[in-house]
N, C-alpha and C positions, 0 to 999 in steps of 0.2 A: 561757596567752597565746600561746606559740610555736605550739601546735597550731592555734589559730584563725587566726593569720597565714598559716600554710602552707595551711590549707583555703581562705581567701579567695584566696590567690595561685593555687591550683589552679582555682578557680571562675573567676577572671578569665581564666586561660589558656584553659580550655576554652570560654568564651564568645567569646573572640577567634579561636578555631580552629573555623570551621564546616564544615570539610571541603573547601571549594571553593579550589581552587588557580588564581589569576587567570592563571597562565601556561599552564594546560591549557585547550585548546579544549573547548567544550562540544558534545557530540554531540546533535543534535536528535532528540527522541523520534519514532519511527516513526509516521507518520500517513498514512493512504491516502484519508481523507475528501476528497471533491471530484469534479471531472469530468475524465476522462481519454480520450485518443484513442491508439489503438494506432499507434505510429510505426515499429516494426520487429519482426521475428520472426526468431530465429535457431534453426534446428533441426539436429540431428545426423543426422536421417533426411530423405530427399528426399520432398517431398510434391507436387511438380510446381510449375507456375507459376500456381497459382490466386491470384487477388487476394483478400485478406481485409480487411474494414474492420470495425473494433470501436470502439465508444464505450461508456464505462461510468461510471456516477455512483455512488460510494460515499457513502451518507448518513451523517450523525453517529449515527443511531439504529441503525447496523449493517444496514441494508437496501441493497440495490443494484438498479439497473435497467441493463441491458446491451442494446445494440443491435448485431446483427452481420449482416454480409453476406458471403457467400462467393461469389465469382464475380460474374456479373451478376445483375441483378434487384433485389429489395427487401430491406429490413431485417427481421430477425426480432427481436422484443423478448422478453427474458427478465427476470424479477424473482426476488427471493429475499433471503436474509440472509447476512452474511459475519462472520467471526470473525477478528480480527487478534490473535495472540499476540505482543505487543511484545517480550517477553523472549526468545523464540526466533526472532523475525522471521519468522513463518509466517502466510500468509494462506489461509483455506479458507472453505467455505460451502456452501450448499445452494440450489438452484432452488426456486421455489414448488412445483414437481412433486414435490419430495422428493429428487431426485437430488443427491448430493453432488458437489463439485469440490474440487481441491486435495488436499493442501496445497502451496503454493508458497513458496519462500523469497522474502521481499520486501525490497526496500531502496529507499531514496529519496534523490536528491540534488537538492535544490531543486525544480524542476519536471519532474523525470524520475522515474518509477516503473518499477522493474524487478522482474519476476516470473519465477522460474526453477523448472522442474519438477524432480522428484527426479533426481539425476545430471546435472543441467543439459541434459536431452535437448531442451528447449525453453526458450528465454529470450525473454520478450515485454518490450518496452520500450514505455512509454506517455508521452506528454507531457501536461501539465496544460493544460486549456483552460477558458474562461469557462463555456461551456455547450454542450450537444449541439445541432448545428444543426437548424433546422426542416426542412431537406431530408432529414434522417435520420429524425426523429420522425414526419414526414408520409408517409414512403415505406415503410410497413409492409405485410406480408403480411396 
């Protein structure tokens, strides 16, 4: 009988302890799905004063559509797939042409997504937006 009571007490204790400490803040799971606009680029190497505009839409099915304009002119559209390793916080992918990109260290703080290349040689910061403007999608090469 004593063993049964001990076993029941242990089971009750385990059921009450689900591993969540209410005093510990929860860290949101890294998620890049959504539409983003490049807001800043920080590089350790000088690339001049060329204006770069980038919009990217990461879809939930691991596909992406990217619009990029370097300097004056029109946007170029790129498509492909991406892979987010949430455990390592690494984002990589490949364009539809088969060319690979990344990996980038990825972090997110609310509506800000930061992607850093190896050694932080380049750090790109994106802000979350509702959708890619028509002035971008209708201004393609």
